[in-house]
N, C-alpha and C positions, 0 to 999 in steps of 0.2 A: 428515407423511411426509417423510423425507429425500430428497434428490435421487437417492440410490442406490435407495431403495425405489421411487421413481417410475419409474426406468429399468427396474427388474426387473418392475414391474407392467405396464409398457407393452408388453412383448414376450412372445410365446408362449414357454413353457418349452422348453428344448432347442434353441432357435435360437442361432446364434453371432452375437455382436455384431461389427460391423465394427471393424477395428483401432483407429481413432481414437476411436470411441465407448467401446470397452473401456478404452482408455488413460485417457480422461476419467473413466470410472467408477472406475478404480483410484486415480486422483489424488484424486477426491472422498472415497473411503474413507480414503486415507492422510491427507488433511487433517484429517478428523474425529479420527483416532487421534493424530496429532502435536499438534493443538491441545489435545486433552484430556490427553495424557500427557507431552508434551515428546518431544524426539528420543530421548534416552537410554533412556527407559522403554518407548518404542514398539517392538513386535516385528513382524517381517514376518508372523508367524502371525496376529497380531491384525488386520493390514491385509487379509490374504487372506480371513479370516473375515468381516470387516466388508463386504467387497466381494462375498462369496458365491462366491469362486473358489478353486481349489486353489493351493497355493504354486507349483507349476511354471508355472501360467498367469501368476501375478504376476511370476515371474522371467523369463519370456519377454519381458515389457515393460520391466522394470526389474531390472538385474543385482544390485542391492543397495539397502539402506535409504538410503544417502547419495544414490544416483541419483534415488530417488523424492523425497527432500527437496529436492534442487537443482532438479528439474523444477517442483515446487510453488513454490519461491522465484522461479524465473524468471518464472512466470506472474503471481505476485502483486506482485513488484517492478515489473514492466512496467505493471501496471494502475494503480499509484499515479502513476508517472511520466507516463502518458498522461492521467490525471485532472487533474494539476497543469497540464500543457501546455494541455489543453482549457479549464481555468478561466481561464488567462491570456489565451487567444485569444478568450474569450467576449464581451469588451467592450473598448472603448478608454478607458472611464472608470476611472481608476486606483483610486479608492476601491472601486468595484464589483469590480475585479480582485483587490484584497486580500481582500475578502469571499468571492469565489468560490474563491480559493485556500485560505483557511482552511476553508471548507466542504468542499473536496475531501478534506482530511485527516480531518475529522469523519465524512464519509460512509464513508471508508475504514476507520476503526476501528469504525464502527457496523455494518459489513457482517456479516450473520448468521454466516458461517462462521468468524469469528475469525482469518482468515488473517493479519491484521496482526501477530498474536503471533509467527508464524513469522519475520516480517521484523524487527520491533522488539523482541521479547522472547524471542529464540531462546536455547536452552540449548546452542547449538553454535557460538557466535561465535568460538571458538578454532580452528575449522576454516577454513583460508584461503579455500576456495571459497565458504563461507557469508559470511565477512567481506567478501569482494570484492563479492558481490551486494548486501549491505546498504549498503556504502560507495557503490556505484553508484547506488542509489536516492537517498541523501542528496545525492550530487554532481549527479546529473542534474536533480533537482528544483531544487536551488540554481542550477544553470546556467540553467534556464528562467526562474527569477525574476530572476536576474542580467541576462539579456538585456534585460528590460523596464526594470529600474532604470538600467542603463548608457545605454540609448537615451533615457530620459526626463530623466535628471539631468545627463548629461555627466560623471559621476564616472568614474574609471578603472575598468578591468575588475577589478582586484584589490580596490578599495574596494567596488564593486558586489557582488562575490562575497561579501565579508564580511557586508554587509547582507542579501543573499539567504540566506546560511546562517543568519543570525539569525532571519529570518522563517520559514524552513522548519523550523528547530529548535523555535521557539516553537509553531508550529502542531502539529507532531507530538507534542511533550511535553504540551501542554495538552489536545489531543484525547484522548490516552491517559488523562490524569488525570481528565478528564471522564467517560470510560467507566467507569473503575475506581471513580468516586464514585457509580456507578449512575445516571448521567445526572441528577444532583440539580438541574440547571438544564436547561430545555428546549433542544434543540439550536439552534434559531434564535437564542435569547437568548444562548447560550454563544458562538456564532459572532459575533454582534453585539458582544458585550463584547470579544472578542479582536480583532475588526476595528477597534474604536475605539482600543484600546491600540496596535495595530500602525500604524494610519493616522496617529495623532498623532505617532508617531516618524518614519515615512517621509515624511510630508508636509512635514516640516521641511527637507527637502533641495530646493533650488530646481530648478524645471524647466529643462531645457536651453534656454538662450537667453532665460530669463525670470528676472531677478534678484529679482523679488518673491516668487517661489515660489507663485503662485496655481495651484491644481490644478483 
């Protein structure tokens, strides 16, 4: 059962959903349609039908298709940023931090709804509002990683940001490759491989105030 069917099944027919619950239901339907068809091929008719509402009800909540898409992007961009921040805050052991961060990206692409496709594989990246949100995810994840690198190594902010962008990009691209290869390697093993690769690189930079670089 999809989340939408569960919502429908859980309430008596003919009752009105509270506004927030209706909005979430419409976003769920829109996500299914956008992930399956892409932005350009998706129609508001399809989304209304998937949600089991009339088009006027859909338009009451979202004036147009782009509004729906941007609302979904806001939700799913924020969830990755939060996951990466949580991963970095989960331990002070730097190797475990690298692992937790890599795993955050893998968990994100593995999430059932396929929402990561809207963020990283959108067919609407020439739309400035979409590009702005995608760039924000990349930048804010890199900023969070950069804070840890700068604090621990004493490298400049600009140098730390380059390394952080490298780690974030590595995690995102490899996690997507892994998913598209039908998870040919178990997730834990894939995360471990990537952690080893990234850690051997990042551990080469001495810790702040420790010339020997012991981590």
